[in-house]
PyMOL Python script that loads the backbone (N, CA, C, O; Angstrom):
from pymol import cmd

cmd.read_pdbstr("""\
ATOM      1  N   MET A   1       0.851  -1.152   0.000  1.00  0.00           N
ATOM      2  CA  MET A   1       0.000   0.000   0.000  1.00  0.00           C
ATOM      3  C   MET A   1       0.907   1.228   0.000  1.00  0.00           C
ATOM      4  O   MET A   1       1.938   1.259   0.671  1.00  0.00           O
ATOM      5  N   ALA A   2       0.500   2.232  -0.765  1.00  0.00           N
ATOM      6  CA  ALA A   2       1.295   3.448  -0.871  1.00  0.00           C
ATOM      7  C   ALA A   2       0.394   4.668  -0.959  1.00  0.00           C
ATOM      8  O   ALA A   2      -0.716   4.598  -1.488  1.00  0.00           O
ATOM      9  N   VAL A   3       0.876   5.774  -0.441  1.00  0.00           N
ATOM     10  CA  VAL A   3       0.166   7.049  -0.578  1.00  0.00           C
ATOM     11  C   VAL A   3       0.453   7.575  -1.974  1.00  0.00           C
ATOM     12  O   VAL A   3       1.613   7.693  -2.368  1.00  0.00           O
ATOM     13  N   ILE A   4      -0.590   7.891  -2.721  1.00  0.00           N
ATOM     14  CA  ILE A   4      -0.383   8.410  -4.071  1.00  0.00           C
ATOM     15  C   ILE A   4      -0.706   9.896  -4.180  1.00  0.00           C
ATOM     16  O   ILE A   4      -0.297  10.557  -5.135  1.00  0.00           O
ATOM     17  N   GLN A   5      -1.442  10.420  -3.199  1.00  0.00           N
ATOM     18  CA  GLN A   5      -1.780  11.844  -3.224  1.00  0.00           C
ATOM     19  C   GLN A   5      -2.331  12.224  -1.862  1.00  0.00           C
ATOM     20  O   GLN A   5      -2.959  11.406  -1.191  1.00  0.00           O
ATOM     21  N   ASP A   6      -2.095  13.471  -1.452  1.00  0.00           N
ATOM     22  CA  ASP A   6      -2.746  13.952  -0.234  1.00  0.00           C
ATOM     23  C   ASP A   6      -3.589  15.175  -0.586  1.00  0.00           C
ATOM     24  O   ASP A   6      -3.271  15.923  -1.510  1.00  0.00           O
ATOM     25  N   TYR A   7      -4.652  15.360   0.159  1.00  0.00           N
ATOM     26  CA  TYR A   7      -5.615  16.428  -0.118  1.00  0.00           C
ATOM     27  C   TYR A   7      -5.998  17.129   1.176  1.00  0.00           C
ATOM     28  O   TYR A   7      -6.002  16.521   2.246  1.00  0.00           O
ATOM     29  N   ASP A   8      -6.318  18.405   1.070  1.00  0.00           N
ATOM     30  CA  ASP A   8      -6.824  19.168   2.208  1.00  0.00           C
ATOM     31  C   ASP A   8      -8.337  19.246   2.210  1.00  0.00           C
ATOM     32  O   ASP A   8      -8.952  19.478   3.251  1.00  0.00           O
ATOM     33  N   ASP A   9      -8.935  19.054   1.052  1.00  0.00           N
ATOM     34  CA  ASP A   9     -10.377  19.219   0.883  1.00  0.00           C
ATOM     35  C   ASP A   9     -11.015  17.876   0.514  1.00  0.00           C
ATOM     36  O   ASP A   9     -10.555  17.218  -0.419  1.00  0.00           O
ATOM     37  N   PRO A  10     -12.070  17.455   1.233  1.00  0.00           N
ATOM     38  CA  PRO A  10     -12.720  16.177   0.912  1.00  0.00           C
ATOM     39  C   PRO A  10     -13.261  16.106  -0.518  1.00  0.00           C
ATOM     40  O   PRO A  10     -13.197  15.046  -1.141  1.00  0.00           O
ATOM     41  N   GLN A  11     -13.778  17.186  -1.036  1.00  0.00           N
ATOM     42  CA  GLN A  11     -14.291  17.188  -2.420  1.00  0.00           C
ATOM     43  C   GLN A  11     -13.147  16.975  -3.411  1.00  0.00           C
ATOM     44  O   GLN A  11     -13.297  16.273  -4.411  1.00  0.00           O
ATOM     45  N   GLU A  12     -12.007  17.590  -3.116  1.00  0.00           N
ATOM     46  CA  GLU A  12     -10.834  17.418  -3.965  1.00  0.00           C
ATOM     47  C   GLU A  12     -10.339  15.964  -3.899  1.00  0.00           C
ATOM     48  O   GLU A  12      -9.903  15.404  -4.905  1.00  0.00           O
ATOM     49  N   ALA A  13     -10.412  15.369  -2.719  1.00  0.00           N
ATOM     50  CA  ALA A  13     -10.007  13.965  -2.563  1.00  0.00           C
ATOM     51  C   ALA A  13     -10.917  13.052  -3.387  1.00  0.00           C
ATOM     52  O   ALA A  13     -10.439  12.120  -4.033  1.00  0.00           O
ATOM     53  N   TRP A  14     -12.213  13.315  -3.367  1.00  0.00           N
ATOM     54  CA  TRP A  14     -13.163  12.510  -4.146  1.00  0.00           C
ATOM     55  C   TRP A  14     -12.896  12.659  -5.641  1.00  0.00           C
ATOM     56  O   TRP A  14     -12.944  11.679  -6.384  1.00  0.00           O
ATOM     57  N   SER A  15     -12.616  13.886  -6.082  1.00  0.00           N
ATOM     58  CA  SER A  15     -12.283  14.115  -7.496  1.00  0.00           C
ATOM     59  C   SER A  15     -10.998  13.383  -7.863  1.00  0.00           C
ATOM     60  O   SER A  15     -10.896  12.806  -8.946  1.00  0.00           O
ATOM     61  N   GLY A  16     -10.023  13.407  -6.967  1.00  0.00           N
ATOM     62  CA  GLY A  16      -8.770  12.695  -7.209  1.00  0.00           C
ATOM     63  C   GLY A  16      -8.982  11.195  -7.289  1.00  0.00           C
ATOM     64  O   GLY A  16      -8.385  10.523  -8.130  1.00  0.00           O
ATOM     65  N   TYR A  17      -9.834  10.668  -6.414  1.00  0.00           N
ATOM     66  CA  TYR A  17     -10.164   9.237  -6.450  1.00  0.00           C
ATOM     67  C   TYR A  17     -10.758   8.865  -7.812  1.00  0.00           C
ATOM     68  O   TYR A  17     -10.345   7.885  -8.433  1.00  0.00           O
ATOM     69  N   LYS A  18     -11.733   9.661  -8.266  1.00  0.00           N
ATOM     70  CA  LYS A  18     -12.377   9.363  -9.556  1.00  0.00           C
ATOM     71  C   LYS A  18     -11.367   9.444 -10.695  1.00  0.00           C
ATOM     72  O   LYS A  18     -11.411   8.633 -11.620  1.00  0.00           O
ATOM     73  N   HIS A  19     -10.458  10.415 -10.635  1.00  0.00           N
ATOM     74  CA  HIS A  19      -9.427  10.571 -11.671  1.00  0.00           C
ATOM     75  C   HIS A  19      -8.527   9.336 -11.729  1.00  0.00           C
ATOM     76  O   HIS A  19      -8.310   8.772 -12.801  1.00  0.00           O
ATOM     77  N   PHE A  20      -8.002   8.915 -10.565  1.00  0.00           N
ATOM     78  CA  PHE A  20      -7.120   7.749 -10.538  1.00  0.00           C
ATOM     79  C   PHE A  20      -7.856   6.462 -10.889  1.00  0.00           C
ATOM     80  O   PHE A  20      -7.281   5.567 -11.510  1.00  0.00           O
ATOM     81  N   HIS A  21      -9.125   6.364 -10.497  1.00  0.00           N
ATOM     82  CA  HIS A  21      -9.903   5.166 -10.837  1.00  0.00           C
ATOM     83  C   HIS A  21     -10.125   5.079 -12.344  1.00  0.00           C
ATOM     84  O   HIS A  21     -10.136   3.986 -12.911  1.00  0.00           O
ATOM     85  N   LYS A  22     -10.300   6.219 -12.987  1.00  0.00           N
ATOM     86  CA  LYS A  22     -10.467   6.232 -14.441  1.00  0.00           C
ATOM     87  C   LYS A  22      -9.174   5.823 -15.147  1.00  0.00           C
ATOM     88  O   LYS A  22      -9.200   5.110 -16.151  1.00  0.00           O
ATOM     89  N   LEU A  23      -8.043   6.285 -14.606  1.00  0.00           N
ATOM     90  CA  LEU A  23      -6.746   5.933 -15.198  1.00  0.00           C
ATOM     91  C   LEU A  23      -6.386   4.463 -14.983  1.00  0.00           C
ATOM     92  O   LEU A  23      -5.827   3.816 -15.869  1.00  0.00           O
ATOM     93  N   TYR A  24      -6.710   3.947 -13.803  1.00  0.00           N
ATOM     94  CA  TYR A  24      -6.337   2.583 -13.421  1.00  0.00           C
ATOM     95  C   TYR A  24      -7.556   1.840 -12.883  1.00  0.00           C
ATOM     96  O   TYR A  24      -7.645   1.609 -11.677  1.00  0.00           O
ATOM     97  N   PRO A  25      -8.493   1.464 -13.744  1.00  0.00           N
ATOM     98  CA  PRO A  25      -9.748   0.864 -13.269  1.00  0.00           C
ATOM     99  C   PRO A  25      -9.594  -0.496 -12.586  1.00  0.00           C
ATOM    100  O   PRO A  25     -10.488  -0.902 -11.843  1.00  0.00           O
ATOM    101  N   MET A  26      -8.515  -1.196 -12.809  1.00  0.00           N
ATOM    102  CA  MET A  26      -8.345  -2.517 -12.221  1.00  0.00           C
ATOM    103  C   MET A  26      -7.603  -2.471 -10.876  1.00  0.00           C
ATOM    104  O   MET A  26      -7.452  -3.505 -10.225  1.00  0.00           O
ATOM    105  N   ARG A  27      -7.145  -1.297 -10.458  1.00  0.00           N
ATOM    106  CA  ARG A  27      -6.418  -1.178  -9.191  1.00  0.00           C
ATOM    107  C   ARG A  27      -7.374  -0.910  -8.046  1.00  0.00           C
ATOM    108  O   ARG A  27      -8.422  -0.290  -8.226  1.00  0.00           O
ATOM    109  N   GLU A  28      -7.005  -1.383  -6.872  1.00  0.00           N
ATOM    110  CA  GLU A  28      -7.777  -1.108  -5.663  1.00  0.00           C
ATOM    111  C   GLU A  28      -7.332   0.241  -5.133  1.00  0.00           C
ATOM    112  O   GLU A  28      -6.142   0.455  -4.903  1.00  0.00           O
ATOM    113  N   LEU A  29      -8.267   1.149  -4.938  1.00  0.00           N
ATOM    114  CA  LEU A  29      -7.956   2.471  -4.403  1.00  0.00           C
ATOM    115  C   LEU A  29      -8.732   2.687  -3.118  1.00  0.00           C
ATOM    116  O   LEU A  29      -9.899   2.307  -3.018  1.00  0.00           O
ATOM    117  N   TYR A  30      -8.087   3.295  -2.140  1.00  0.00           N
ATOM    118  CA  TYR A  30      -8.723   3.577  -0.858  1.00  0.00           C
ATOM    119  C   TYR A  30      -8.454   5.027  -0.483  1.00  0.00           C
ATOM    120  O   TYR A  30      -7.410   5.582  -0.827  1.00  0.00           O
ATOM    121  N   VAL A  31      -9.393   5.632   0.220  1.00  0.00           N
ATOM    122  CA  VAL A  31      -9.221   6.983   0.744  1.00  0.00           C
ATOM    123  C   VAL A  31      -9.330   6.895   2.259  1.00  0.00           C
ATOM    124  O   VAL A  31     -10.307   6.365   2.789  1.00  0.00           O
ATOM    125  N   PHE A  32      -8.326   7.415   2.950  1.00  0.00           N
ATOM    126  CA  PHE A  32      -8.309   7.392   4.406  1.00  0.00           C
ATOM    127  C   PHE A  32      -8.102   8.797   4.938  1.00  0.00           C
ATOM    128  O   PHE A  32      -7.377   9.594   4.344  1.00  0.00           O
ATOM    129  N   HIS A  33      -8.737   9.095   6.051  1.00  0.00           N
ATOM    130  CA  HIS A  33      -8.550  10.385   6.708  1.00  0.00           C
ATOM    131  C   HIS A  33      -7.281  10.301   7.561  1.00  0.00           C
ATOM    132  O   HIS A  33      -6.999   9.267   8.165  1.00  0.00           O
ATOM    133  N   THR A  34      -6.528  11.384   7.605  1.00  0.00           N
ATOM    134  CA  THR A  34      -5.244  11.375   8.315  1.00  0.00           C
ATOM    135  C   THR A  34      -5.399  11.305   9.826  1.00  0.00           C
ATOM    136  O   THR A  34      -4.406  11.122  10.531  1.00  0.00           O
ATOM    137  N   SER A  35      -6.606  11.443  10.341  1.00  0.00           N
ATOM    138  CA  SER A  35      -6.794  11.322  11.782  1.00  0.00           C
ATOM    139  C   SER A  35      -6.684   9.868  12.244  1.00  0.00           C
ATOM    140  O   SER A  35      -6.560   9.607  13.441  1.00  0.00           O
ATOM    141  N   ARG A  36      -6.728   8.931  11.313  1.00  0.00           N
ATOM    142  CA  ARG A  36      -6.607   7.513  11.665  1.00  0.00           C
ATOM    143  C   ARG A  36      -5.137   7.173  11.875  1.00  0.00           C
ATOM    144  O   ARG A  36      -4.312   7.384  10.986  1.00  0.00           O
ATOM    145  N   THR A  37      -4.813   6.649  13.047  1.00  0.00           N
ATOM    146  CA  THR A  37      -3.419   6.278  13.312  1.00  0.00           C
ATOM    147  C   THR A  37      -3.086   4.917  12.723  1.00  0.00           C
ATOM    148  O   THR A  37      -1.944   4.672  12.335  1.00  0.00           O
ATOM    149  N   ASP A  38      -4.066   4.037  12.652  1.00  0.00           N
ATOM    150  CA  ASP A  38      -3.871   2.709  12.058  1.00  0.00           C
ATOM    151  C   ASP A  38      -4.799   2.563  10.861  1.00  0.00           C
ATOM    152  O   ASP A  38      -5.964   2.960  10.900  1.00  0.00           O
ATOM    153  N   VAL A  39      -4.256   1.988   9.805  1.00  0.00           N
ATOM    154  CA  VAL A  39      -5.046   1.739   8.606  1.00  0.00           C
ATOM    155  C   VAL A  39      -5.278   0.240   8.514  1.00  0.00           C
ATOM    156  O   VAL A  39      -4.325  -0.538   8.477  1.00  0.00           O
ATOM    157  N   GLU A  40      -6.536  -0.165   8.478  1.00  0.00           N
ATOM    158  CA  GLU A  40      -6.869  -1.586   8.398  1.00  0.00           C
ATOM    159  C   GLU A  40      -7.791  -1.803   7.205  1.00  0.00           C
ATOM    160  O   GLU A  40      -8.866  -1.209   7.119  1.00  0.00           O
ATOM    161  N   VAL A  41      -7.360  -2.654   6.295  1.00  0.00           N
ATOM    162  CA  VAL A  41      -8.149  -2.994   5.122  1.00  0.00           C
ATOM    163  C   VAL A  41      -8.413  -4.487   5.175  1.00  0.00           C
ATOM    164  O   VAL A  41      -7.477  -5.285   5.220  1.00  0.00           O
ATOM    165  N   VAL A  42      -9.679  -4.868   5.170  1.00  0.00           N
ATOM    166  CA  VAL A  42     -10.055  -6.272   5.208  1.00  0.00           C
ATOM    167  C   VAL A  42     -10.554  -6.666   3.823  1.00  0.00           C
ATOM    168  O   VAL A  42     -11.536  -6.115   3.327  1.00  0.00           O
ATOM    169  N   GLU A  43      -9.871  -7.617   3.209  1.00  0.00           N
ATOM    170  CA  GLU A  43     -10.294  -8.094   1.897  1.00  0.00           C
ATOM    171  C   GLU A  43     -11.251  -9.260   2.084  1.00  0.00           C
ATOM    172  O   GLU A  43     -10.988 -10.178   2.861  1.00  0.00           O
ATOM    173  N   GLU A  44     -12.354  -9.211   1.369  1.00  0.00           N
ATOM    174  CA  GLU A  44     -13.335 -10.281   1.433  1.00  0.00           C
ATOM    175  C   GLU A  44     -13.612 -10.790   0.023  1.00  0.00           C
ATOM    176  O   GLU A  44     -13.632 -10.016  -0.935  1.00  0.00           O
ATOM    177  N   PHE A  45     -13.820 -12.076  -0.093  1.00  0.00           N
ATOM    178  CA  PHE A  45     -14.132 -12.673  -1.381  1.00  0.00           C
ATOM    179  C   PHE A  45     -15.542 -12.275  -1.794  1.00  0.00           C
ATOM    180  O   PHE A  45     -16.480 -12.393  -1.005  1.00  0.00           O
ATOM    181  N   PHE A  46     -15.692 -11.809  -3.018  1.00  0.00           N
ATOM    182  CA  PHE A  46     -16.998 -11.412  -3.548  1.00  0.00           C
ATOM    183  C   PHE A  46     -17.451 -12.474  -4.536  1.00  0.00           C
ATOM    184  O   PHE A  46     -16.770 -12.726  -5.530  1.00  0.00           O
ATOM    185  N   SER A  47     -18.589 -13.096  -4.276  1.00  0.00           N
ATOM    186  CA  SER A  47     -19.061 -14.162  -5.150  1.00  0.00           C
ATOM    187  C   SER A  47     -20.323 -13.774  -5.903  1.00  0.00           C
ATOM    188  O   SER A  47     -20.978 -14.627  -6.500  1.00  0.00           O
ATOM    189  N   GLY A  48     -20.666 -12.494  -5.880  1.00  0.00           N
ATOM    190  CA  GLY A  48     -21.876 -12.024  -6.553  1.00  0.00           C
ATOM    191  C   GLY A  48     -21.614 -11.680  -8.012  1.00  0.00           C
ATOM    192  O   GLY A  48     -20.581 -12.041  -8.576  1.00  0.00           O
ATOM    193  N   VAL A  49     -22.547 -10.990  -8.598  1.00  0.00           N
ATOM    194  CA  VAL A  49     -22.463 -10.592  -9.995  1.00  0.00           C
ATOM    195  C   VAL A  49     -22.208  -9.096 -10.041  1.00  0.00           C
ATOM    196  O   VAL A  49     -22.895  -8.316  -9.381  1.00  0.00           O
ATOM    197  N   ARG A  50     -21.213  -8.706 -10.827  1.00  0.00           N
ATOM    198  CA  ARG A  50     -20.914  -7.287 -11.010  1.00  0.00           C
ATOM    199  C   ARG A  50     -21.239  -6.881 -12.425  1.00  0.00           C
ATOM    200  O   ARG A  50     -21.080  -7.658 -13.367  1.00  0.00           O
ATOM    201  N   GLN A  51     -21.694  -5.661 -12.560  1.00  0.00           N
ATOM    202  CA  GLN A  51     -22.016  -5.135 -13.885  1.00  0.00           C
ATOM    203  C   GLN A  51     -20.721  -4.781 -14.609  1.00  0.00           C
ATOM    204  O   GLN A  51     -19.814  -4.192 -14.022  1.00  0.00           O
ATOM    205  N   ARG A  52     -20.644  -5.141 -15.877  1.00  0.00           N
ATOM    206  CA  ARG A  52     -19.464  -4.793 -16.664  1.00  0.00           C
ATOM    207  C   ARG A  52     -19.507  -3.319 -17.010  1.00  0.00           C
ATOM    208  O   ARG A  52     -20.575  -2.748 -17.229  1.00  0.00           O
ATOM    209  N   THR A  53     -18.313  -2.700 -17.057  1.00  0.00           N
ATOM    210  CA  THR A  53     -18.241  -1.283 -17.406  1.00  0.00           C
ATOM    211  C   THR A  53     -17.570  -1.090 -18.741  1.00  0.00           C
ATOM    212  O   THR A  53     -17.421   0.043 -19.198  1.00  0.00           O
TER     213      THR A  53
END
""", "prot")
cmd.dss("prot")
cmd.show_as("cartoon", "prot")
cmd.util.cbc("prot")
cmd.orient("prot")
């Protein structure tokens, strides 16, 4: 996991997320607030149906 960008404004962070997701649609992207001292990501197997994009 790596920090790819930092933001001061939540709206700017959301725009940045959408930008990076468009560039790299197959990558997992997460947004975390800096007030969190520990970052925990739990991966779960998804067995449902997803719509193709």
